C-alpha positions as CSV (number, residue, x, y, z in Angstrom):
1,M,27.6,46.1,27.5
2,K,31.2,45.5,28.4
3,L,32.4,42.0,27.9
4,T,34.3,40.5,30.7
5,K,37.4,38.4,30.2
6,S,35.5,35.2,31.0
7,N,32.8,36.0,28.4
8,K,35.4,36.6,25.7
9,T,36.9,33.3,26.5
10,L,33.5,31.6,26.2
11,I,32.7,33.2,22.9
12,I,36.1,32.3,21.4
13,G,35.8,28.7,22.6
14,T,32.2,28.5,21.2
15,A,33.4,29.8,17.8
16,L,36.3,27.4,17.7
17,C,33.9,24.5,18.4
18,V,31.6,25.6,15.6
19,V,34.5,25.9,13.2
20,L,35.8,22.5,14.2
21,L,32.3,21.0,13.7
22,V,32.0,22.6,10.3
23,V,35.4,21.4,9.2
24,G,34.7,17.9,10.5
25,W,31.4,17.8,8.8
26,L,32.9,18.9,5.5
27,Y,35.8,16.4,5.9
28,F,33.4,13.6,6.6
29,R,31.2,14.6,3.7
30,K,34.2,14.5,1.4
31,Q,35.1,11.0,2.6
32,V,31.7,9.7,1.9
33,A,30.9,11.8,-1.2
34,G,29.1,10.0,-4.0
35,I,26.5,7.8,-2.4
36,Y,24.3,5.3,-4.3
37,R,21.0,4.0,-3.0
38,V,20.5,0.3,-3.9
39,K,17.4,-0.3,-5.9
40,T,15.6,-2.9,-7.9
41,E,15.7,-2.6,-11.7
42,N,15.3,-4.7,-14.8
43,F,18.9,-5.7,-15.7
44,E,20.3,-6.4,-19.1
45,A,23.7,-8.0,-19.9
46,I,24.9,-6.5,-23.2
47,I,28.0,-6.7,-25.5
48,T,28.8,-3.4,-27.3
49,C,30.6,-3.4,-30.6
50,K,31.0,-1.0,-33.5
51,G,29.6,-2.0,-36.9
52,E,29.0,-0.8,-40.5
53,I,25.8,-0.8,-42.4
54,Q,25.8,-3.4,-45.2
55,S,23.2,-5.1,-47.4
56,E,22.4,-8.6,-46.2
57,K,21.8,-9.5,-49.8
58,A,23.8,-8.1,-52.6
59,V,25.0,-8.9,-56.2
60,L,28.7,-9.4,-56.1
61,I,31.0,-7.9,-58.8
62,N,33.8,-10.5,-58.7
63,L,37.1,-10.9,-60.4
64,P,36.3,-12.7,-63.7
65,D,36.8,-16.5,-63.6
66,I,39.4,-16.4,-66.3
67,F,41.8,-14.9,-63.7
68,G,41.5,-18.2,-61.8
69,N,43.2,-20.0,-64.7
70,R,46.5,-21.1,-63.1
71,T,48.3,-21.5,-66.5
72,L,48.0,-17.7,-67.1
73,E,50.0,-17.0,-63.8
74,L,47.7,-14.0,-63.0
75,W,48.0,-14.6,-59.3
76,D,46.8,-11.1,-58.3
77,M,45.6,-8.1,-60.3
78,Q,46.0,-4.4,-59.5
79,I,43.0,-2.1,-59.8
80,K,44.0,0.7,-62.1
81,D,40.7,2.6,-62.1
82,L,37.5,2.5,-60.1
83,I,34.4,4.6,-60.3
84,P,33.3,6.5,-57.2
85,E,31.6,4.6,-54.4
86,G,27.9,5.2,-54.2
87,S,27.6,5.7,-58.0
88,I,24.3,4.5,-59.5
89,V,25.0,2.1,-62.4
90,K,23.0,0.4,-65.0
91,K,23.6,-3.2,-66.3
92,G,26.6,-3.2,-68.5
93,D,28.0,0.2,-67.3
94,Y,31.8,0.5,-66.7
95,V,32.9,-0.1,-63.1
96,A,36.6,-0.7,-62.9
97,L,39.7,-1.5,-64.9
98,L,42.4,-4.0,-64.0
99,D,46.1,-3.8,-64.9
100,Q,46.0,-4.6,-68.6
101,G,49.7,-3.8,-69.0
102,R,50.7,-6.9,-67.1
103,I,48.4,-9.1,-69.2
104,K,49.8,-7.7,-72.4
105,Q,53.4,-8.4,-71.3
106,L,52.5,-12.0,-70.4
107,K,50.7,-12.4,-73.7
108,E,53.6,-11.0,-75.7
109,N,56.0,-13.4,-73.9
110,N,53.7,-16.3,-74.6
111,G,53.5,-15.2,-78.3
112,E,57.3,-15.3,-78.7
113,Y,57.4,-18.7,-77.2
114,L,54.6,-19.9,-79.4
115,K,56.5,-18.7,-82.5
116,K,59.6,-20.6,-81.4
117,M,57.5,-23.8,-80.8
118,L,55.8,-23.5,-84.2
119,F,59.3,-23.3,-85.8
120,N,60.4,-26.4,-83.8
121,F,57.2,-28.2,-84.8
122,S,57.8,-27.6,-88.4
123,D,61.5,-28.7,-88.1
124,S,60.5,-31.8,-86.1
125,K,58.1,-32.9,-88.9
126,I,60.7,-32.4,-91.6
127,D,63.5,-34.1,-89.6
128,S,61.2,-37.1,-88.8
129,A,60.3,-37.5,-92.5
130,V,64.0,-37.4,-93.6
131,D,65.0,-40.0,-90.9
132,L,62.1,-42.3,-91.8
133,V,62.9,-42.1,-95.6
134,A,66.5,-43.0,-94.9
135,L,65.4,-46.0,-92.8
136,R,62.9,-47.1,-95.5
137,N,65.6,-46.9,-98.2
138,G,67.8,-49.1,-96.0
139,I,65.0,-51.7,-95.6
140,D,64.4,-51.6,-99.4
141,Q,68.1,-52.4,-100.0
142,F,68.0,-55.3,-97.6
143,R,64.9,-56.6,-99.2
144,Y,66.8,-56.6,-102.6
145,D,69.7,-58.5,-101.0
146,L,67.3,-60.9,-99.4
147,N,65.8,-61.7,-102.8
148,N,69.3,-62.3,-104.2
149,R,70.2,-64.6,-101.3
150,K,66.9,-66.5,-101.8
151,I,67.8,-67.1,-105.5
152,E,71.3,-68.3,-104.5
153,L,69.8,-70.6,-102.0
154,E,67.4,-72.1,-104.6
155,Q,70.3,-72.6,-107.1
156,S,72.5,-74.3,-104.4
157,A,70.2,-77.3,-104.7
158,Y,72.4,-78.4,-107.5
159,E,75.7,-77.8,-105.6
160,S,77.5,-79.8,-102.9
161,P,76.0,-80.1,-99.4
162,A,78.7,-77.8,-98.0
163,F,77.8,-75.1,-100.6
164,Q,74.1,-75.5,-99.8
165,R,74.8,-75.0,-96.0
166,K,76.8,-71.9,-96.8
167,A,74.0,-70.5,-98.9
168,Q,71.4,-71.3,-96.3
169,M,73.4,-69.5,-93.6
170,A,73.9,-66.4,-95.8
171,Y,70.2,-66.3,-96.4
172,E,69.3,-66.6,-92.7
173,R,71.7,-63.8,-91.8
174,I,70.1,-61.5,-94.3
175,V,66.6,-62.4,-92.9
176,R,67.8,-61.6,-89.3
177,Q,69.3,-58.3,-90.4
178,M,66.1,-57.5,-92.3
179,D,64.0,-58.1,-89.2
180,A,66.3,-55.9,-87.1
181,R,66.0,-53.1,-89.7
182,V,62.2,-53.3,-89.7
183,R,62.1,-53.3,-85.8
184,A,64.5,-50.3,-85.7
185,Y,62.3,-48.5,-88.3
186,L,59.1,-49.2,-86.3
187,M,60.8,-48.1,-83.0
188,T,62.2,-44.9,-84.6
189,Q,58.8,-44.2,-86.2
190,K,57.1,-44.5,-82.8
191,T,59.8,-42.3,-81.1
192,L,59.6,-39.6,-83.7
193,R,55.8,-39.6,-83.6
194,I,55.9,-39.1,-79.8
195,Q,58.4,-36.3,-80.1
196,V,56.4,-34.5,-82.8
197,S,53.2,-35.1,-80.8
198,R,54.8,-33.5,-77.7
199,V,55.8,-30.4,-79.7
200,E,52.3,-30.3,-81.3
201,D,50.7,-30.5,-77.8
202,K,52.9,-27.6,-76.6
203,V,51.9,-25.6,-79.7
204,K,48.2,-26.3,-78.9
205,E,48.7,-25.3,-75.2
206,L,50.4,-22.1,-76.1
207,T,47.8,-21.3,-78.7
208,L,45.0,-21.8,-76.1
209,K,47.0,-19.8,-73.6
210,D,47.2,-16.9,-76.1
211,K,43.4,-17.0,-76.6
212,N,42.9,-17.0,-72.8
213,Y,45.2,-14.0,-72.4
214,Q,43.0,-12.2,-74.9
215,I,39.9,-13.2,-73.0
216,A,41.6,-11.9,-69.8
217,L,42.6,-8.7,-71.5
218,D,38.9,-8.1,-72.5
219,A,37.7,-9.1,-69.0
220,A,40.0,-6.6,-67.3
221,R,37.3,-4.0,-68.1
222,I,34.8,-4.7,-65.3
223,T,31.1,-3.9,-65.9
224,A,28.0,-4.0,-63.8
225,P,26.0,-7.2,-64.0
226,K,22.7,-5.4,-63.0
227,D,21.3,-2.0,-62.0
228,G,22.2,-0.7,-58.5
229,M,24.3,1.5,-56.2
230,L,28.0,0.6,-56.2
231,I,29.7,-0.2,-52.9
232,Y,33.4,-1.0,-52.8
233,G,34.6,-4.5,-51.8
234,R,37.0,-5.2,-48.9
235,T,40.3,-6.8,-48.6
236,F,41.4,-8.7,-45.4
237,G,44.8,-9.0,-44.0
238,R,46.8,-8.9,-40.7
239,G,46.2,-5.1,-40.7
240,G,42.4,-5.8,-40.6
241,S,39.7,-5.1,-43.1
242,R,39.9,-2.2,-45.5
243,K,38.1,-1.0,-48.6
244,L,39.5,-1.6,-52.0
245,T,40.8,1.5,-53.8
246,V,42.7,2.4,-56.9
247,G,46.1,0.6,-56.5
248,S,44.7,-2.3,-54.4
249,Y,45.5,-5.8,-55.4
250,I,42.8,-8.5,-55.8
251,S,43.0,-12.2,-56.3
252,M,40.7,-15.3,-56.5
253,Q,41.2,-15.8,-52.7
254,S,39.2,-12.6,-52.1
255,P,37.6,-11.9,-55.5
256,V,34.9,-9.3,-54.6
257,I,35.7,-6.0,-56.3
258,A,32.4,-4.3,-55.4
259,T,28.8,-5.1,-54.6
260,L,25.4,-3.9,-55.7
261,P,23.4,-4.1,-52.4
262,D,19.7,-4.8,-52.0
263,L,18.8,-1.8,-50.0
264,S,15.5,-3.3,-48.9
265,V,17.3,-5.7,-46.5
266,L,20.0,-3.9,-44.5
267,A,22.3,-5.2,-41.8
268,S,25.1,-4.1,-39.5
269,E,28.3,-6.0,-40.0
270,T,30.4,-6.2,-36.8
271,Y,33.1,-8.2,-35.2
272,V,32.9,-9.8,-31.7
273,E,35.9,-11.0,-29.7
274,E,36.2,-14.8,-29.2
275,I,35.8,-14.5,-25.4
276,Y,32.2,-13.3,-26.0
277,I,31.2,-15.3,-29.0
278,S,30.0,-18.3,-26.9
279,K,27.5,-15.9,-25.2
280,I,25.6,-14.9,-28.3
281,K,23.5,-16.8,-30.7
282,I,21.4,-16.3,-33.8
283,G,18.2,-14.6,-33.0
284,D,19.5,-12.5,-30.1
285,S,18.1,-9.0,-30.0
286,V,20.3,-6.0,-30.7
287,R,19.9,-2.2,-30.3
288,V,21.5,-0.5,-33.3
289,Y,22.4,3.2,-33.0
290,I,23.3,4.9,-36.3
291,D,25.9,7.6,-36.0
292,A,25.1,9.5,-39.1
293,L,21.4,9.8,-38.0
294,K,22.3,11.3,-34.6
295,N,22.3,7.9,-32.9
296,Q,18.9,7.0,-34.1
297,L,17.9,3.7,-32.6
298,K,16.9,0.7,-34.7
299,V,15.9,-2.8,-33.6
300,G,18.1,-5.6,-34.9
301,V,18.5,-9.3,-34.6
302,I,21.6,-11.5,-35.1
303,S,21.1,-13.4,-38.4
304,N,24.6,-14.9,-39.0
305,I,27.7,-15.7,-36.9
306,S,30.9,-16.7,-38.7
307,N,32.3,-20.2,-37.9
308,V,35.9,-19.1,-38.2
309,G,37.7,-16.4,-36.3
310,Q,40.3,-14.1,-37.8
311,E,42.9,-11.7,-36.5
312,M,42.3,-8.0,-36.9
313,S,44.1,-4.9,-35.7
314,G,42.7,-3.2,-32.7
315,F,41.8,-6.5,-31.0
316,E,43.9,-8.5,-28.6
317,S,42.3,-11.8,-29.6
318,K,40.6,-13.3,-32.7
319,V,37.3,-11.9,-33.7
320,F,34.2,-13.5,-35.4
321,K,32.1,-11.7,-38.0
322,V,28.5,-11.2,-36.9
323,I,25.6,-10.0,-39.1
324,I,22.8,-8.0,-37.5
325,R,19.7,-7.7,-39.6
326,I,18.0,-4.3,-39.1
327,S,14.2,-3.9,-39.2
328,S,13.7,-0.5,-40.8
329,D,12.1,1.2,-43.8
330,N,14.1,4.4,-43.3
331,K,15.4,5.3,-46.7
332,R,18.0,7.6,-45.1
333,I,20.0,4.5,-43.9
334,K,22.8,3.9,-46.5
335,P,25.5,1.2,-46.8
336,A,28.8,2.1,-45.1
337,M,27.2,4.1,-42.3
338,T,28.8,3.3,-38.9
339,T,26.7,1.9,-36.0
340,N,27.0,1.3,-32.3
341,N,25.5,-2.1,-31.5
342,E,24.3,-3.4,-28.1
343,I,23.8,-7.1,-28.3
344,I,21.4,-8.2,-25.5
345,I,22.7,-11.6,-24.2
346,S,20.5,-11.8,-21.0
347,K,17.7,-10.1,-19.2
348,E,16.8,-10.3,-15.4
349,P,13.7,-8.5,-14.2
350,N,13.4,-6.9,-10.8
351,V,16.9,-7.6,-9.4
352,L,19.2,-5.5,-7.1
353,V,21.8,-3.7,-9.1
354,I,24.8,-1.4,-8.1
355,P,27.3,0.5,-10.2
356,R,30.5,-1.4,-11.0
357,S,32.5,1.5,-9.6
358,S,31.1,0.8,-6.1
359,L,32.2,-2.9,-6.1
360,F,35.6,-3.7,-4.6
361,S,37.5,-7.0,-4.1
362,D,40.0,-8.4,-1.6
363,G,41.3,-11.6,-3.1
364,P,38.2,-13.9,-3.7
365,D,35.9,-11.7,-1.6
366,Q,33.9,-8.9,-3.1
367,F,32.5,-6.1,-0.9
368,V,31.0,-2.6,-0.9
369,Y,31.3,0.4,1.5
370,L,28.0,0.6,3.3
371,K,26.9,3.8,5.0
372,E,24.6,3.0,7.9
373,F,23.7,4.9,11.1
374,G,26.2,7.6,10.2
375,R,29.1,5.2,9.9
376,V,30.9,3.6,6.9
377,S,31.7,-0.1,7.0
378,T,32.5,-2.9,4.5
379,R,29.9,-5.4,3.5
380,N,30.6,-8.6,1.6
381,V,28.3,-9.3,-1.3
382,E,27.6,-12.1,-3.8
383,C,27.5,-10.9,-7.4
384,G,25.6,-12.2,-10.4
385,N,25.7,-11.0,-14.0
386,Q,27.2,-7.7,-14.9
387,N,27.5,-5.3,-17.9
388,E,29.6,-2.3,-18.6
389,K,27.9,-0.2,-15.9
390,F,26.0,-2.3,-13.4
391,V,26.4,-5.5,-11.4
392,V,23.6,-7.8,-10.1
393,I,23.7,-8.4,-6.3
394,K,22.4,-11.8,-5.2
395,S,23.0,-11.3,-1.5
396,G,24.5,-9.0,1.1
397,L,22.4,-5.9,0.4
398,K,18.8,-4.9,0.4
399,E,16.8,-2.3,-1.5
400,G,17.4,1.2,0.0
401,D,20.9,0.5,1.4
402,K,23.3,3.4,0.8
403,I,26.8,2.5,-0.6
404,L,29.7,4.6,-1.6
405,L,30.5,5.0,-5.2
406,N,34.2,5.4,-4.5
407,K,36.6,4.1,-2.0
408,P,36.8,6.5,1.1
409,L,40.1,8.2,1.8
410,N,40.1,7.0,5.4
């Protein structure tokens, strides 16, 4: 059948209309791609945070108390040797070695000073004895002169009154001089006793210090206080928390060298930013996912929240340490394993929820793009609680409404 010119025009026009309709449908579909149907679900508001498995109860291997003696000036000690983490130790087994070289140097310096003070102590006693002997000899001489004056005064009774007065005055002058010599002797004796006592006290102090240095030298070899598995301690600073290693410094401000955890009571130690800390409380439920066990889920509960915040790298604000007790008898869980924790701060059953990506705002107003009767329009909504994925809708939508997950291009 031969097509006429008018038939050709009709076919071409029809094809163009079909093409335009297809293009328009595809374009419209692209604009509204990604549609979410509003539905009712059980909503949970959660706080996610990374953590590390620790024992909630553990025996601490601390820096020995002798290193807290301020007179020894051992403000911080370097760890020179440390057995591998995870080692199984028995009570009394070797664990670590602190810098003994520094202790020996301080002990040697103290010993030299002690020798000097012992020499000074000996000299002080000798000098004091010599000075006091000289003063006593002077007093004995005055006592002899006093006896002579006393005899002359008695004999003057047979002389003239003027001679008697002269003898009396000479006797009284010797008495006053004698009293002055005795007072000077007693004062000098007291002064020398104090001086010698000070040197003696210094000798005792240095002697005790020498003994304490020897105690510190022996205590620098750290041993296990009981049986258990060794876990390294941590040091805290502006750079955050990090495990102690060979070369780390430790002081009485943070004295834990290592721990021997009680593996029957495990917990995840985590840190929560201060903007969230008021939303959690002791007893809140937590889902704990253990990385090393392929995100195996464990049930946890918050058992402790630190009262004081601290600065740590990776956080814009201060953080608070939170301990999450884990209910588990899984022997494959070991200290130092990392965890992903979801702290459940609230639950709302049977509420309308939408994805956070589908919620938009214009100043104080919040709205969604609603698809209804083949058209897309904006719809203001009132929001409630939200988590990282979903938002609770209090009003503005109903179950079954279709909303766009992304803002349309037109």
